[in-house]
Structures are given as C-alpha cells and as structure tokens.
N, C-alpha and C positions, 0 to 999 in steps of 0.2 A: 560406584566409587564415591560419588559426591555425597550420597547418604551416609556412607561409612565415616566420612570426615565431619559432616555437618551434625549428624545425630548426637554423637557424644558431646559436642560443644553445646548444643541446645539443652540436652539433659543436664549437663553440669550447671549451666546458667539457671535453669529452672530450679534445680535442687538448692543452689546457693540462695536463690530468692526465697525459697521456702524455709531456709534456716539450717540446712544440712551442713554441719561443721567441716566435713571433708571437702565438699564442693566449694564452700567459701574459702577454705585454705587453698584450693586449686586456683580459684579466681585471684586470690591475693598473690599467689606465686607469679602468675602471669603479669600482674600489675607491677610487682617489685622487680621482676626481670627486666621489664621495659624501662622502669625508672633507673635501674642500675646500668643498663646498656647505654641509655641516653647520657647519664652523668659521666660515665667512663669515656664515651666518645667526645663529649664536650671538653673534659679536662685534658684528655690525651692530645686532642687537636691543638690546644693552646700550649701545652707543655712541650710537645715534640714538633710543633709547627708543621704538622703534616695534614694534607687535605684528605687523606684516607687512613686514619688510624684504625686499623681493623682488629688487632689482637686485644686491645683493652676492652672494648664493648663485648667482644665474644667471651672473654674470660669472665667479665662481670655477670653476663646473663646466665652462663652455664654453671656458675657456682651458687646461684640462688636456689637453695634446696628447701625441703620441708622442715629441716632442723638446722640450727646454726652449726652444730657439730659437723654435719655433712658439708655445709658450706666451707668450713675451714679445711676439712680433709680433702674436699674436692679441689679447693684452690691449690693446696700443696701438691696433689696428684697432677694437676694440670701444669704447674710450674716445672715439676720434675720431668714430665713427659716432653714439654717444650725444650727444656735444657738438654735432655738426652738426644732428641732429634737434631737439634742444631749442632751439638758437639759431634755427632756422627757425620753430619754434612761437612763440618769444618775439618774433621780428621781426614775425610776422603779428599776434599778440595785442596788442602794444603800438602798432602802427601803425593797424590797421583793426578790431581786435576779432575775436571768434569768430563767423563766419557760414558758411553752406554755401558761399558763393561765395569765401570766403578759404581754407576747408579744402581745396577741390578743387585749386587750383593748388599749395598747399603740399604736399599728399600726392603729387601728380603729380611735382613736382620732387624730392621726397624719395625716391620709388621710383626715379627715374632716377639720382640720386646713389648710392643703395644698390647699384646694379649696377656701379659703378666697380670694376675688378679690384683696385685698391689696398686696398680695404676687405675683400677676401677673403670668408670665410663670415659675417662680422659686418656686412655691408652692409645686411642686413634691419633692423638696429637703427635706421637713419636714419628710415624711415617709421614704424616702431614707436614710437620715442620722440617723434617729431613728433605722432603721433596721441594718444598717452597724455598728453603735455603739454597739448595743446589741449583734450581733453575733460575732464581732471581739474583743470586750473588755468587754462584759457584761455590758456596760454602765458606768463602774466605773474607766476606765483607764484615769487618768488625763493627762498623756503625749499625748495619742492619741487625746483627746479632744482639748487640747491646740494647738497641731500641725495642726489639721484639721482646726481650726478656723484661725490660722495664715496663712495657705496656702490659704484659701478662701479669706481672706483680701488681701493677696499679689496678688493673681490671679486677683481679681476684680480691684485692683489699676493698674496693668499692662495693663489689657484690656482697662480701661478708658484712660490711658496714650497713648497707641498705637492709639486708635481711635481719640484722640485729636491732636496727633502730625503727624501721617501719613495721609495726605490728609483729614483733618477734614471735615466731611460731611456738606454741606450747600445746601439745596434743594430749594433755593429761585427761581432760574431760571426755575427749573422743574415745580414748581407750577404755575409760570407765563405762561409757555408754554401750560400747560393743560388748563388754563383759557383763553388764547388767542384762542386756538383751539375751545373750546366749544362756545365762543363768536362769533368767525368767522362762525362757522357752523349755529348758530342761525340766524345771519345776512343773510347769504347766503340763508337759507331756506325761510325767510320772503321775501327776494328780488325775489327769483325764483317764488314763488307763486304770488306775485304782478305783475311781468312781464308777466307771463303766462295769468293771468286774463285780464290784460290790452291789451295784444295782441289778446285775444279771441280764441286762438288755444291751447287747452289743452284737455287731455283725462282722462278717469277714471283711467287708469294705472298710469298716472302722479300724480293724486290726491292720489292714494294709496301709491305711492312712497313718497310723502310729509308726509303722515301719518307715514310711516315707519321711515323716517329720524327724525321726531319729537320724536318717541319712543326711538330711539337710543340716542338722546339728553337727554331724561329723565333718561335713564339707566346710562348715563355717569356722570350726575350731582353729585351723592353721592361720586364717586371716585375723582372728581375734588375738592369737599369740603375736602375730606381726604388729598389730595395733598397740599391744602392750609394750613391745620392744620400742616402737616408734615413740610412744608416750614417754618412756624412760629416757630415750635418746634426746628428746626435745627439751629436757631439763638441763642438759649439759651446756655450759657456756652461755646460758640464756639469761640476759639481764633481768627479765621478769622474775626469775627465781630469787633474786636478791631482795625484791620488794614483796614478793608473795611466795612464802615457803610452802612446800608440799611434803607431806609425810606419807605419800603413797607407798604401799608395800609392793614393789614390782615383783619380787620373788614370790610373794604370796598370791599375787594376781596370776602369775604363770602356773603356780600349783593349782589354783582354782580352775583354770581352763583345762588342765590335764585331768583333774578329777571329774569335771563335767563331761569330758570326752570319754572317760572310762565308764561313767554312769550311762552315757548314751549307748555305749556298746552293749551293756547288759539289757537296757530297755529295748534295744533293737532285737536282741535274742528273744525276749519275752513276747514282743509283738509278732515275730516270725512264728513262734510256737502257737500263739493264739490264732494266727491266720490259718495255720495248718489244721488246727482243731475245728475251725468252722468252714474249711474249704470243702465244698460238696464233691469236687472231683478227686481230691487226694486227701481224704479225711484221716486225721490221726485220732485214735480212740481218746475221747475227751475225759478229763477229770469230772468229778461230780460238780454240780452247780454250787453246792455248799462249800466245796473245796475252793472253787474259783472266787466265791464271795470272800472267804477268809483270806485268800491270797491278795485280793483287792485291798483288804484292810491293812495288810503288810505294806503294800505300795503306798497307801495313804500315810501310814506312819513314817515311812522313809521320806516321803515328800515333806512331812512336818519337820523331820530332822534336817533336811536340806535347807528349809527356810530359816534355820537357826545358825547356819554356817557363817553368816556375815556378822554375827554378834560375838563379843568377847567378854561380856559380863558373866559373873559366877552363876547367876540364875539361868542364863541360856546354856551354859556348859552342863549344869546339873540336869536341866530339862532334856538336853540332847542325849546325855548318858542314859536317862530313864527311857527315852524313846527307843534308843538302839537296843537296850536290854529287852524291852518289850518285843521288838521286832525279832530278836534272836530267839526268844521263847516261843513266839508264834511260828517261826520257821522250823524250830525243833519239833513242835507239835504236828505241823503239817508233814514234816519228814517222816514221822512215825507212821503216817497213813500210807506212805508209799510201799512199805514192806508187805502190807496185806492187801494192796489195791487190786492186783491182777490187771484188769483193764485200765488203760490210761496211764500205765507206769511211765512211758516215754515222756508224756506231757507233764506228769507230776514232777519227775526228776529234772527235766529241762528247766521248768519254771523255778524250781527251788535252787538250782545251781546259779541261775542268773540273779535271783533275789539275794542269795548269800553273798555273791561277789559284789553286788551293789551295796549291801550293808558294810562289807569290808572296806569299800572305797570311801564311803561317807565317814566311817570310823577313822580310817587312816588319814583322811584329809584334815581332821580337826586341828592338829598341832600347828601346821604351817600355812593353812589356806587363808587368803584375804579376799574379801569381796566388798564392792562399794555399798554404801548405805541402801537398804531396802532393795538389794539386787534380786532377791527371790522371795517367794512367799506371798500370801494374800495381803491385801491392803490392811494395815493395822486399824483396829476399831477405836483406838484412842491416840492421843498426841504425846504419850509418854515417851521420852527420849531415853534410849539405851546406848551405851558405848558400842561402836562397831569398828571393825578392823579396816585399816588402810584407806581412810576416806577423809583426810584432813587436807584442805588446800587454803 
C-alpha cells in the first residue's frame, strides 16, 4: 500500500527533474493548488472573521486544473453544485423541518443530482452541502448559506487567478512531442520492415517484434489524441496566448493521429502475415524471396512518402505524388504475379491488400493532415528550411 502511494510520487519527481513536461506540469499543479488554498484561507479568514473558513480554500485548490478553461468550468460547476445542495436543504428545512424522514429523500435526490455529467467532478458537492447545511443549520440559517456561497465564489476566483498568473499552463509543445514520437515510431516501423524484406535476412522473431511494435502504436494513439485535445484546450482563456500566438493546426494533428493509426493497422497485418510465413509450427506457403524483396521496396517507398507528410511546399507535394504513383505501379506489377503464383497465394494476396490500404491512407491523408516540424523521416542532410504544416508558435 505504501509503495503504491510513494512510487508514483517518486517517479513524477524524478521525471520532472529530468525535464519531462507532463511531470513538471504535475508538480506545478501541486504547488499552485497549495498557493491558491493558502491565499483563499488567508483572505476568507480576514473577510468573514472566521477561525475555520473551510469552503474558500477547498474551492481554490480543487479548481486548479491543467488548463485555465477547466479551472473556469470547474469553478462554475462547484458553485452550481453548492447552490443546489444548499437550496435543497433550505427547502426541506423551511417546509417540514429537520427529521430523519426528510433527510432521507433530500440526500437521495442530492446524490442522484450529483451524478449529472454536467457537474463533472464537483457533483459530489450537492449531497455534501445538503448534508452539512441540514446538520449544522437545519437548512434555514441564512448567514451560513450566504457565507458558504461567498466563500465558494471567492475560492474559485482565487484558484482561477493563481492558475492564470503563476506559470499559466500551455500544453502545446507537449502535444507536439507526443505526435512527433508516434509519427516517428510509425515511420521507423515501416522502414525497418521494408529494409529487412529488401535485404532478405529476417526471422520469425523479428516479424513478431514488428507486430508487437505496431500494437504499442495502437495502444498509444488514444493518449496522443487526448494530448492534442489538451493542447488545444490549454490555449483557451490563456493570457500567454495574447503574447505568444500559436498557429497549431489542431484538426490536422487529429487527422495525423488517425492516419498513423490506420497505417499501424496495415503494418500489423503485414507483420502477422510475415510471422506466419516464417513460423515453423504453422507455416504459410511463402512467396518467393524476389517477391518479398520487391515488396520491401514498396514499403520503403511508402516510408519515404510518410516522411513528406509534414511538408506543405510544392516540391514536397510533387515528390509525394511521384512516390505514390511509383508505389501503385509496383503494387500492380506484384499483383499480376498473384494470378499465376500457385503456391504462396495467401501470403501474396494478404501482403498486397495491406500495402494497398496503406497507400490509400497516405494518399487520403495529404489534404488535411498536419504534423510538427521533422516529425517523421530520416535526419536531413542539410540545413535547408522548407515550410511545414501546423508548427508555428
């Protein structure tokens, strides 16, 4: 139990020290929540002359989120939840008084309302405030109700202010890093398979490793999409965006993740077929080595096409069109061999279907896709700059 609590804290601290932006953001959230809670407690204790101002620091800490937009929405949700809970308690207290048979339906309804998705993580405040109001003031103490509402508003405002002023969160570069990584991994995987087939020396273990790498890409895609969504959300209501504008193409980034996910699905099929071809226990009649070498060249061409997807200049578009046309011609030529192949027809056809679909994905992705600079492809041999999509900050 102790390890389950301590280990994540230690890992986060170590990652933050090593420069991981997500871990640093987590540490900053902790610091800002503590600052917001302390400031809210100090101000509320002076304004309301209370020795135990609880609701202001609670509201301040709980609305410090990873984006300012979430802080604002969280503050509104919390205020609405508190208001609903206290109004329910006041309605019951003023109409029939405090009894066990009035508390039961009030709490039941409050719990149900608290589960409404519109209240988010703050829905639990509905039954909490209904219960506290009933047992501390019978739901009828106007001073208690007003003070609680004012403390909640004050705490929420302080939490938003601290989040916006103290290192306002902007997760633009984090989302780009995640997208660069998954794009680079997809490119490397297609390239590795292509080079191995072209060279003719690969094993069933390598094919299985390719399949495992493709599965990891599939598992990572949803979290990358979430990172892109968070990056876009972090630009809303963010004072940093007034001073430092971003031209990030968030829709294009999402299209890129979906395209890479589709490419992954096809390379997974290719890896599975190759694994069966070399599996000594359940062998599939293999295509000829010459055919596999030619197929490897198709994959290398596709990888070259993928490396151009982050560029928007005319030269890159023309080069990508030429590459895709060459791939299509090679696939057509390889397809002609299937009809007279006899042995190995299953493997021939399966590989061609996956390659054709991958070609279609790359071709279809061209109009709307956006990738950060040098997201995929080999390291450039020169320092010539070319315009690329969605990467101005």
